[in-house]
All heavy atoms as an XYZ file, in Angstrom:
717
protein
N     -38.294     31.927    -29.746
C     -39.343     32.668    -29.276
C     -40.146     33.274    -30.531
O     -39.545     33.608    -31.495
C     -38.716     33.801    -28.425
C     -39.850     34.711    -27.790
S     -40.899     33.954    -26.564
C     -39.840     33.781    -25.261
N     -41.464     33.418    -30.338
C     -42.266     33.925    -31.385
C     -42.232     35.472    -31.325
O     -41.950     36.164    -30.358
C     -43.723     33.507    -31.126
O     -43.810     32.126    -31.323
N     -42.497     35.961    -32.487
C     -42.646     37.428    -32.647
C     -44.100     37.734    -33.036
O     -44.911     36.836    -33.538
C     -41.796     38.054    -33.755
N     -44.576     38.887    -32.741
C     -46.006     39.251    -32.975
C     -46.032     40.629    -33.698
O     -45.264     41.489    -33.484
C     -46.833     39.285    -31.767
C     -46.838     37.955    -31.016
C     -45.775     37.603    -30.117
C     -47.743     37.086    -31.290
C     -45.676     36.376    -29.488
C     -47.747     35.809    -30.739
C     -46.752     35.545    -29.781
N     -47.046     40.701    -34.619
C     -47.335     41.995    -35.253
C     -48.829     42.247    -34.964
O     -49.658     41.396    -35.205
C     -47.057     41.862    -36.751
C     -47.247     43.074    -37.499
O     -46.481     44.015    -37.358
N     -48.363     43.186    -38.344
N     -49.115     43.391    -34.411
C     -50.415     43.772    -33.941
C     -50.738     45.139    -34.634
O     -49.936     46.080    -34.611
C     -50.484     44.030    -32.406
C     -51.958     44.288    -32.064
C     -50.130     42.680    -31.714
N     -51.872     45.178    -35.325
C     -52.204     46.384    -36.040
C     -53.653     46.755    -35.628
O     -54.518     45.810    -35.756
C     -52.125     46.252    -37.569
C     -52.422     47.562    -38.350
C     -50.824     45.776    -37.929
N     -53.869     47.961    -35.337
C     -55.277     48.490    -34.965
C     -55.668     49.175    -36.175
O     -55.080     49.992    -36.753
C     -55.202     49.429    -33.723
C     -56.404     49.835    -33.290
C     -56.318     50.577    -31.850
N     -55.351     51.681    -32.054
C     -55.783     52.974    -31.967
N     -57.092     53.286    -31.874
N     -54.855     53.950    -32.006
N     -57.040     48.921    -36.536
C     -57.818     49.483    -37.724
C     -59.076     50.035    -37.247
O     -59.646     49.526    -36.251
C     -58.020     48.459    -38.781
C     -56.920     47.635    -39.109
C     -56.681     46.370    -38.620
C     -56.088     47.958    -40.226
C     -55.579     45.567    -39.024
C     -55.079     47.230    -40.723
C     -54.937     45.998    -40.113
N     -59.777     50.911    -37.968
C     -61.108     51.241    -37.753
C     -61.690     51.272    -39.176
O     -61.353     51.994    -40.076
C     -61.164     52.575    -37.116
C     -62.695     52.910    -36.847
C     -62.776     54.336    -36.069
N     -62.063     54.297    -34.978
C     -61.265     55.322    -34.555
N     -60.988     56.255    -35.355
N     -60.591     55.260    -33.396
N     -62.742     50.421    -39.386
C     -63.462     50.358    -40.634
C     -64.309     51.640    -40.840
O     -64.871     52.201    -39.915
N     -64.465     52.084    -42.101
C     -65.341     53.237    -42.433
C     -66.734     52.737    -42.077
O     -67.126     51.526    -42.456
C     -65.198     53.560    -43.791
C     -63.893     54.349    -44.078
C     -63.816     54.767    -45.565
C     -62.545     55.495    -45.798
N     -62.354     55.807    -47.256
N     -67.665     53.595    -41.587
C     -69.040     53.187    -41.347
C     -69.672     52.620    -42.621
O     -69.473     53.169    -43.649
C     -69.669     54.484    -40.928
C     -68.615     55.352    -40.482
C     -67.404     54.957    -41.268
N     -70.276     51.435    -42.503
C     -70.958     50.745    -43.509
C     -70.061     49.875    -44.424
O     -70.520     49.193    -45.273
N     -68.722     49.915    -44.117
C     -67.834     49.136    -44.979
C     -67.005     48.060    -44.100
O     -66.121     47.478    -44.558
C     -66.800     50.073    -45.615
C     -67.511     51.011    -46.584
C     -66.603     51.763    -47.535
N     -66.022     50.865    -48.437
C     -64.953     51.197    -49.171
N     -64.563     52.408    -49.153
N     -64.554     50.301    -50.093
N     -67.522     47.904    -42.874
C     -66.834     46.845    -41.990
C     -66.872     45.529    -42.652
O     -65.887     44.754    -42.418
C     -67.587     46.832    -40.606
C     -67.482     48.224    -39.913
C     -68.589     49.127    -40.111
O     -69.392     48.930    -41.195
O     -68.839     50.111    -39.455
N     -67.901     45.142    -43.263
C     -67.878     43.809    -43.861
C     -66.882     43.545    -44.855
O     -66.321     42.431    -45.122
C     -69.272     43.339    -44.242
O     -69.700     44.247    -45.345
N     -66.625     44.563    -45.664
C     -65.533     44.517    -46.722
C     -64.249     44.323    -45.992
O     -63.302     43.568    -46.583
C     -65.511     45.859    -47.439
C     -66.642     46.160    -48.401
C     -66.508     47.485    -49.072
O     -65.680     47.614    -49.890
O     -67.430     48.348    -48.711
N     -63.940     44.888    -44.907
C     -62.685     44.755    -44.145
C     -62.482     43.322    -43.782
O     -61.473     42.627    -43.921
C     -62.750     45.683    -42.914
C     -61.619     45.414    -41.914
C     -60.297     45.812    -42.103
C     -61.948     44.675    -40.779
C     -59.390     45.607    -41.180
C     -60.992     44.339    -39.785
C     -59.748     44.887    -39.974
N     -63.658     42.785    -43.091
C     -63.502     41.315    -42.673
C     -63.392     40.481    -43.920
O     -62.645     39.449    -43.820
C     -64.939     41.062    -41.880
C     -64.874     39.476    -41.580
C     -64.881     41.833    -40.565
N     -64.165     40.642    -44.943
C     -64.081     39.837    -46.167
C     -62.582     39.898    -46.711
O     -62.099     38.876    -47.137
C     -65.079     40.275    -47.109
N     -62.006     40.917    -46.673
C     -60.571     41.164    -47.267
C     -59.675     40.177    -46.398
O     -58.805     39.513    -47.009
C     -60.128     42.554    -47.227
N     -59.817     40.070    -45.137
C     -59.040     39.286    -44.338
C     -59.400     37.821    -44.556
O     -58.510     36.893    -44.712
C     -59.205     39.511    -42.825
C     -58.360     40.655    -42.362
N     -58.705     41.997    -42.600
C     -57.161     40.723    -41.759
C     -57.783     42.750    -42.034
N     -56.831     42.093    -41.598
N     -60.695     37.444    -44.583
C     -61.104     36.161    -44.805
C     -60.681     35.550    -46.080
O     -60.335     34.421    -46.239
C     -62.652     36.084    -44.677
C     -63.222     34.705    -44.824
C     -64.749     34.623    -44.631
N     -64.974     34.734    -43.210
C     -65.739     35.861    -42.735
N     -66.305     36.621    -43.640
N     -65.957     35.980    -41.503
N     -60.726     36.376    -47.187
C     -60.398     36.060    -48.651
C     -58.956     36.233    -48.936
O     -58.622     35.971    -50.207
C     -61.357     36.683    -49.568
C     -62.830     36.367    -49.179
O     -63.131     35.258    -48.733
N     -63.731     37.370    -49.452
N     -58.123     36.655    -48.094
C     -56.684     36.909    -48.462
C     -56.116     35.686    -49.042
O     -56.341     34.620    -48.564
C     -56.004     37.363    -47.179
N     -55.266     35.932    -50.050
C     -54.609     34.736    -50.661
C     -53.623     34.098    -49.600
O     -52.899     34.848    -48.778
C     -53.761     35.228    -51.859
C     -53.252     34.131    -52.707
N     -52.071     33.555    -52.394
C     -53.689     33.517    -53.784
C     -51.871     32.521    -53.168
N     -52.800     32.490    -54.085
N     -53.648     32.745    -49.564
C     -52.779     32.130    -48.518
C     -51.350     32.541    -48.487
O     -50.739     32.563    -47.452
C     -52.967     30.645    -48.893
C     -54.252     30.562    -49.619
C     -54.403     31.844    -50.268
N     -50.904     32.936    -49.652
C     -49.398     33.314    -49.657
C     -49.148     34.658    -48.924
O     -48.048     34.888    -48.462
C     -48.942     33.535    -51.079
O     -49.554     34.643    -51.777
N     -50.224     35.420    -48.639
C     -50.058     36.678    -47.952
C     -50.018     36.377    -46.402
O     -49.556     37.216    -45.633
C     -51.185     37.655    -48.187
O     -52.430     37.159    -47.605
N     -50.275     35.148    -46.126
C     -50.346     34.736    -44.633
C     -49.147     33.623    -44.367
O     -49.088     33.078    -43.331
C     -51.546     34.168    -44.184
C     -52.740     35.192    -44.340
C     -54.028     34.646    -43.797
N     -54.449     33.450    -44.519
C     -55.516     33.370    -45.310
N     -56.367     34.301    -45.238
N     -55.802     32.154    -45.836
N     -48.394     33.230    -45.414
C     -47.612     32.009    -45.308
C     -46.422     32.128    -44.213
O     -45.901     31.158    -43.807
C     -47.052     31.553    -46.634
C     -46.129     32.563    -47.307
O     -45.794     33.520    -46.637
O     -45.737     32.336    -48.438
N     -46.112     33.280    -43.784
C     -45.126     33.458    -42.740
C     -45.723     33.335    -41.264
O     -45.058     33.113    -40.378
C     -44.521     34.816    -42.766
O     -44.114     35.133    -44.158
N     -47.105     33.588    -41.216
C     -47.740     33.514    -39.874
C     -47.955     32.105    -39.405
O     -48.507     31.259    -40.215
C     -49.061     34.285    -40.028
O     -48.816     35.582    -40.226
N     -47.746     31.963    -38.142
C     -48.071     30.573    -37.490
C     -49.577     30.743    -37.149
O     -50.277     29.679    -37.089
C     -47.319     30.422    -36.174
C     -45.830     30.224    -36.478
O     -45.454     29.686    -37.590
O     -45.061     30.403    -35.618
N     -50.055     32.012    -36.900
C     -51.403     32.265    -36.558
C     -51.880     33.728    -36.762
O     -50.996     34.467    -36.914
C     -51.683     31.889    -35.071
O     -50.746     32.587    -34.278
N     -53.097     33.829    -37.033
C     -53.547     35.242    -37.395
C     -54.990     35.379    -36.824
O     -55.813     34.501    -37.059
C     -53.592     35.534    -38.837
S     -54.184     37.141    -39.301
N     -55.141     36.399    -36.102
C     -56.516     36.640    -35.574
C     -56.943     38.097    -35.838
O     -56.129     38.995    -35.885
C     -56.614     36.562    -34.016
C     -56.039     35.296    -33.496
C     -56.823     34.099    -33.256
C     -54.747     34.935    -33.048
N     -56.086     33.139    -32.670
C     -54.768     33.596    -32.545
C     -53.640     35.579    -32.946
C     -53.679     32.957    -32.048
C     -52.401     34.964    -32.532
C     -52.514     33.728    -32.032
N     -58.248     38.223    -36.102
C     -58.850     39.645    -36.154
C     -59.733     39.684    -34.977
O     -60.638     38.743    -34.844
C     -59.562     39.798    -37.528
O     -58.617     39.921    -38.517
N     -59.497     40.695    -34.209
C     -60.364     40.742    -32.975
C     -60.991     42.020    -32.782
O     -60.421     43.074    -33.095
C     -59.618     40.322    -31.675
C     -58.336     41.247    -31.604
C     -59.071     38.950    -31.693
C     -57.495     41.097    -30.377
N     -62.269     42.101    -32.320
C     -62.832     43.454    -32.064
C     -62.120     44.053    -30.726
O     -62.007     43.340    -29.874
C     -64.311     43.083    -31.789
C     -64.389     41.701    -31.454
C     -63.175     41.022    -32.023
N     -61.817     45.267    -30.910
C     -61.086     45.912    -29.762
C     -62.365     46.753    -29.219
O     -63.155     46.245    -28.531
C     -60.039     46.813    -30.189
N     -62.321     48.086    -29.418
C     -63.435     48.913    -29.154
C     -64.161     49.230    -30.340
O     -63.637     49.810    -31.320
C     -62.887     50.280    -28.406
O     -62.024     49.898    -27.384
C     -63.956     51.026    -27.860
N     -65.463     48.936    -30.484
C     -66.211     49.096    -31.725
C     -66.094     50.532    -32.111
O     -66.154     51.460    -31.323
C     -67.653     48.773    -31.453
C     -67.942     47.227    -31.290
C     -67.611     46.520    -32.474
O     -67.692     46.955    -33.718
O     -67.232     45.302    -32.352
N     -65.840     50.794    -33.337
C     -65.681     49.904    -34.546
C     -64.280     49.530    -34.839
O     -63.920     49.175    -35.889
C     -66.244     50.586    -35.660
C     -65.921     52.106    -35.394
C     -65.884     52.114    -33.873
N     -63.337     49.587    -33.766
C     -61.951     49.311    -34.041
C     -61.659     47.840    -33.890
O     -62.264     47.071    -33.135
C     -61.131     50.067    -32.909
O     -61.431     51.420    -32.968
C     -59.622     49.812    -33.110
N     -60.847     47.276    -34.880
C     -60.441     45.928    -34.859
C     -58.921     45.871    -34.873
O     -58.306     46.687    -35.324
C     -61.020     45.233    -36.198
C     -60.398     43.835    -36.388
C     -62.437     45.303    -36.291
N     -58.423     44.847    -34.173
C     -56.984     44.531    -34.197
C     -56.675     43.361    -34.848
O     -57.503     42.359    -34.731
C     -56.351     44.535    -32.653
O     -56.448     45.903    -32.123
N     -55.599     43.244    -35.678
C     -55.173     41.992    -36.305
C     -53.915     41.667    -35.635
O     -52.988     42.455    -35.462
C     -54.928     42.317    -37.785
O     -54.405     41.277    -38.517
N     -53.818     40.360    -35.211
C     -52.599     39.865    -34.499
C     -52.114     38.654    -35.313
O     -52.820     37.684    -35.682
C     -53.053     39.411    -33.085
C     -51.802     38.881    -32.325
C     -53.800     40.483    -32.318
N     -50.816     38.835    -35.661
C     -50.111     37.705    -36.365
C     -49.006     37.271    -35.503
O     -48.139     38.138    -34.997
C     -49.572     38.209    -37.724
C     -50.568     38.540    -38.680
O     -51.139     37.739    -39.381
N     -50.852     39.861    -38.919
N     -48.835     35.860    -35.388
C     -47.762     35.342    -34.606
C     -46.854     34.587    -35.649
O     -47.454     33.899    -36.438
N     -45.642     34.644    -35.408
C     -44.673     33.927    -36.370
C     -43.255     33.918    -35.717
O     -43.072     34.504    -34.646
C     -44.599     34.759    -37.720
C     -44.001     36.219    -37.596
S     -44.159     37.161    -39.038
C     -45.985     37.554    -38.956
N     -42.458     33.096    -36.333
C     -41.010     33.120    -35.775
C     -40.436     34.489    -35.987
O     -40.737     35.170    -37.000
C     -40.301     32.011    -36.549
N     -39.523     34.794    -34.993
C     -38.929     36.155    -35.098
C     -38.157     36.344    -36.429
O     -38.214     37.443    -37.001
C     -38.014     36.350    -33.865
C     -37.169     37.613    -33.870
C     -38.061     38.821    -33.804
C     -36.214     37.519    -32.720
N     -37.494     35.336    -36.949
C     -36.740     35.435    -38.161
C     -37.539     35.668    -39.381
O     -37.166     36.139    -40.402
C     -35.873     34.149    -38.329
C     -36.727     32.935    -38.582
C     -35.803     31.690    -38.751
N     -36.524     30.483    -38.986
C     -37.480     29.937    -38.092
N     -37.693     30.371    -36.994
N     -38.108     28.892    -38.533
N     -38.914     35.406    -39.226
C     -39.857     35.604    -40.401
C     -40.426     36.971    -40.436
O     -41.016     37.383    -41.438
C     -40.964     34.559    -40.350
N     -40.401     37.722    -39.314
C     -41.195     38.940    -39.223
C     -40.761     40.027    -40.129
O     -41.618     40.450    -40.929
C     -40.966     39.569    -37.750
C     -41.759     40.798    -37.479
C     -43.234     40.581    -37.657
C     -41.465     41.358    -35.995
N     -39.443     40.215    -40.361
C     -39.116     41.288    -41.379
C     -39.433     40.957    -42.777
O     -39.942     41.722    -43.573
C     -37.596     41.596    -41.275
N     -39.321     39.596    -43.049
C     -39.613     39.272    -44.419
C     -41.141     39.177    -44.767
O     -41.527     39.244    -45.874
N     -41.919     39.021    -43.727
C     -43.335     39.055    -43.816
C     -43.952     40.463    -44.052
O     -45.122     40.531    -44.538
C     -44.015     38.388    -42.623
N     -43.232     41.427    -43.655
C     -43.807     42.862    -43.775
C     -44.364     43.208    -45.186
O     -45.435     43.666    -45.305
C     -42.810     43.849    -43.182
C     -42.815     43.785    -41.763
C     -42.034     44.944    -41.172
N     -41.936     44.858    -39.696
C     -40.945     44.689    -38.993
N     -39.734     44.647    -39.546
N     -41.049     44.647    -37.665
N     -43.524     42.964    -46.248
C     -44.052     43.325    -47.521
C     -45.382     42.721    -47.846
O     -46.308     43.351    -48.413
C     -43.050     42.851    -48.450
C     -41.716     42.833    -47.688
C     -42.208     42.493    -46.247
N     -45.618     41.399    -47.549
C     -46.957     40.705    -47.787
C     -47.956     41.290    -46.940
O     -49.069     41.431    -47.360
C     -46.641     39.233    -47.539
C     -45.939     38.539    -48.574
C     -45.798     37.062    -48.400
C     -44.835     36.434    -49.434
N     -44.764     35.009    -49.330
N     -47.668     41.688    -45.722
C     -48.627     42.241    -44.809
C     -49.151     43.593    -45.370
O     -50.332     43.913    -45.345
C     -48.185     42.282    -43.411
C     -48.044     40.975    -42.705
S     -47.722     40.974    -40.934
C     -45.911     41.444    -40.905
N     -48.091     44.373    -45.872
C     -48.505     45.643    -46.401
C     -49.315     45.525    -47.623
O     -50.246     46.276    -47.867
C     -47.234     46.459    -46.704
C     -46.564     46.799    -45.294
C     -47.508     47.720    -47.464
C     -45.136     47.407    -45.315
N     -48.910     44.528    -48.465
C     -49.712     44.307    -49.795
C     -51.186     43.900    -49.390
O     -52.107     44.387    -50.031
C     -49.070     43.235    -50.478
N     -51.375     43.182    -48.312
C     -52.637     42.752    -47.862
C     -53.443     43.983    -47.442
O     -54.602     44.248    -47.804
C     -52.640     41.727    -46.852
C     -54.012     41.168    -46.418
S     -53.954     39.979    -45.157
C     -55.651     39.969    -44.525
N     -52.738     44.845    -46.655
C     -53.368     46.100    -46.158
C     -53.809     46.931    -47.426
O     -54.844     47.448    -47.394
C     -52.432     46.822    -45.284
C     -52.807     48.283    -44.924
C     -54.038     48.329    -44.119
C     -51.669     48.916    -44.182
N     -52.924     47.052    -48.304
C     -53.221     47.841    -49.531
C     -54.538     47.388    -50.259
O     -55.245     48.167    -50.819
C     -52.203     47.851    -50.549
C     -50.984     48.638    -50.020
O     -51.137     49.453    -49.092
O     -49.800     48.538    -50.559
N     -54.875     46.037    -50.030
C     -56.088     45.561    -50.782
C     -57.363     46.038    -50.073
O     -58.432     45.888    -50.719
C     -55.975     43.982    -50.778
O     -56.269     43.459    -49.507
N     -57.288     46.514    -48.862
C     -58.548     46.957    -48.206
C     -58.389     48.338    -47.599
O     -59.172     48.900    -46.848
C     -59.192     45.968    -47.225
C     -58.203     45.676    -46.109
C     -58.239     46.444    -44.967
C     -57.274     44.588    -46.148
C     -57.386     46.164    -43.886
C     -56.454     44.353    -45.110
C     -56.534     45.098    -43.955
N     -57.220     49.051    -47.834
C     -56.950     50.307    -47.248
C     -58.049     51.373    -47.423
O     -58.389     52.092    -46.475
C     -55.660     50.861    -47.782
C     -55.164     52.090    -47.106
C     -53.861     52.594    -47.757
N     -52.718     51.616    -47.665
C     -51.909     51.581    -46.650
N     -52.013     52.427    -45.665
N     -50.952     50.700    -46.671
N     -58.715     51.289    -48.538
C     -59.853     52.304    -48.779
C     -61.041     52.024    -47.911
O     -61.966     52.859    -47.712
C     -60.236     52.281    -50.255
C     -60.852     50.984    -50.720
O     -60.289     49.941    -50.396
O     -61.879     51.019    -51.447
N     -61.087     50.900    -47.244
C     -62.249     50.643    -46.345
C     -62.046     51.072    -44.896
O     -62.902     51.010    -44.072
C     -62.542     49.106    -46.267
O     -61.539     48.402    -45.552
C     -62.737     48.563    -47.645
N     -60.819     51.629    -44.717
C     -60.406     52.060    -43.330
C     -60.607     53.587    -43.111
O     -60.403     54.383    -43.952
C     -58.942     51.715    -43.004
C     -58.722     50.168    -43.135
C     -57.288     49.953    -43.013
C     -59.571     49.372    -42.213
N     -60.892     53.980    -41.902
C     -61.032     55.278    -41.479
C     -59.717     55.803    -40.786
O     -59.095     54.956    -40.049
C     -62.141     55.342    -40.455
C     -62.722     56.759    -40.173
C     -64.032     56.684    -39.406
O     -63.951     56.368    -38.193
O     -65.083     56.879    -40.009
N     -59.345     57.078    -40.983
C     -58.209     57.525    -40.262
C     -58.369     57.513    -38.774
O     -59.460     57.832    -38.266
C     -57.974     59.010    -40.774
C     -56.687     59.571    -40.413
O     -56.489     59.829    -39.176
O     -55.801     59.846    -41.228
N     -57.314     57.069    -38.063
C     -57.437     56.949    -36.663
C     -57.234     58.218    -35.855
O     -57.454     58.387    -34.626
C     -56.449     55.973    -36.146
C     -56.687     54.511    -36.594
C     -55.595     53.606    -36.362
C     -58.010     53.919    -36.041
N     -56.798     59.244    -36.618
C     -56.526     60.599    -36.066
C     -55.121     60.597    -35.335
O     -54.389     59.690    -35.253
N     -54.727     61.764    -34.805
C     -53.496     61.995    -34.107
C     -52.255     61.713    -34.987
O     -51.177     61.353    -34.409
N     -52.392     61.806    -36.250
C     -51.300     61.593    -37.229
C     -51.017     60.182    -37.500
O     -49.919     59.916    -38.106
N     -51.787     59.204    -37.082
C     -51.488     57.829    -37.261
C     -51.851     57.356    -38.638
O     -51.245     56.370    -39.069
C     -52.291     56.983    -36.316
C     -51.956     57.113    -34.783
C     -53.002     56.302    -34.001
C     -50.553     56.600    -34.602
N     -52.721     58.024    -39.324
C     -53.217     57.423    -40.531
C     -54.288     56.340    -40.335
O     -54.953     56.377    -39.319
N     -54.351     55.323    -41.145
C     -55.373     54.270    -41.042
C     -54.959     53.063    -40.303
O     -55.758     52.136    -40.071
C     -55.935     53.860    -42.434
C     -56.559     55.033    -43.132
C     -54.925     53.162    -43.241
N     -53.652     53.035    -39.788
C     -53.240     51.866    -38.978
C     -52.366     52.333    -37.778
O     -51.790     53.489    -37.856
C     -52.331     50.930    -39.787
O     -51.143     51.601    -40.145
C     -53.076     50.372    -40.985
N     -52.417     51.494    -36.832
C     -51.560     51.780    -35.616
C     -50.829     50.398    -35.294
O     -51.312     49.619    -34.542
C     -52.443     52.217    -34.470
C     -51.613     52.560    -33.266
O     -50.324     52.702    -33.278
O     -52.171     52.708    -32.093
N     -49.651     50.260    -35.994
C     -48.985     48.923    -35.803
C     -47.891     48.933    -34.813
O     -47.355     49.950    -34.366
C     -48.319     48.763    -37.145
C     -47.938     50.189    -37.603
C     -49.164     51.079    -37.028
N     -47.724     47.739    -34.141
C     -46.623     47.577    -33.175
C     -46.164     46.057    -33.402
O     -47.021     45.236    -33.721
C     -46.954     47.834    -31.796
C     -48.159     46.877    -31.281
C     -45.846     47.759    -30.831
N     -44.894     45.840    -33.336
C     -44.391     44.428    -33.502
C     -43.126     44.269    -32.653
O     -42.465     45.166    -32.270
C     -44.188     44.153    -34.999
O     -43.099     45.005    -35.465
N     -42.994     42.994    -32.344
C     -41.712     42.689    -31.563
C     -41.751     41.230    -31.196
O     -42.629     40.478    -31.344
N     -40.662     40.843    -30.511
C     -40.522     39.479    -30.017
C     -41.256     39.362    -28.650
O     -41.309     40.254    -27.844
C     -39.001     39.244    -29.671
C     -38.596     37.886    -29.270
C     -37.219     37.598    -29.114
O     -36.403     38.698    -29.203
O     -36.834     36.456    -29.023
N     -41.921     38.288    -28.515
C     -42.568     37.852    -27.305
C     -41.612     37.755    -26.227
O     -40.453     37.302    -26.422
N     -41.814     38.254    -24.967
C     -40.940     38.201    -23.909
C     -41.256     37.180    -22.812
O     -40.524     36.885    -21.967
C     -40.700     39.593    -23.168
C     -42.047     40.110    -22.749
C     -40.067     40.570    -24.127
C     -41.944     41.418    -21.838
N     -42.588     36.651    -22.915
C     -43.052     35.662    -21.960
C     -44.117     34.834    -22.557
O     -44.999     35.403    -23.311
C     -43.649     36.376    -20.720
C     -44.170     35.536    -19.606
C     -43.128     34.618    -18.960
C     -44.781     36.393    -18.554
N     -44.010     33.546    -22.518
C     -44.968     32.657    -22.982
C     -45.454     31.770    -21.798
O     -44.611     31.148    -21.039
C     -44.394     31.788    -24.064
C     -45.393     30.868    -24.643
C     -44.954     30.041    -25.893
O     -43.774     30.345    -26.341
O     -45.654     29.140    -26.302
N     -46.670     31.744    -21.528
C     -47.218     30.918    -20.329
C     -48.070     29.760    -20.848
O     -48.567     29.749    -21.965
C     -48.130     31.864    -19.540
C     -47.499     33.160    -18.994
C     -48.484     33.978    -18.247
C     -46.355     32.669    -17.995
């Protein structure tokens, strides 16, 4: 079964293109555990990043995902409510259709 890592972000006004560029230009080794990766607009200006990978790869991929986040962290706005600049959730898929 696949596992998924989903992270919600909000770009700082006027810096959204930097956020997208950081994802587009990320070194391939920062994504080598992912079978797939999407950045999707949620509610403007919020974006969610979704990574799918084998469950056994998820824990090992976290340091690379954090390093990638660190490369554009300054372009993100605090989400409020004590979350900081990200709202992550991850786990094993329970149903595949």
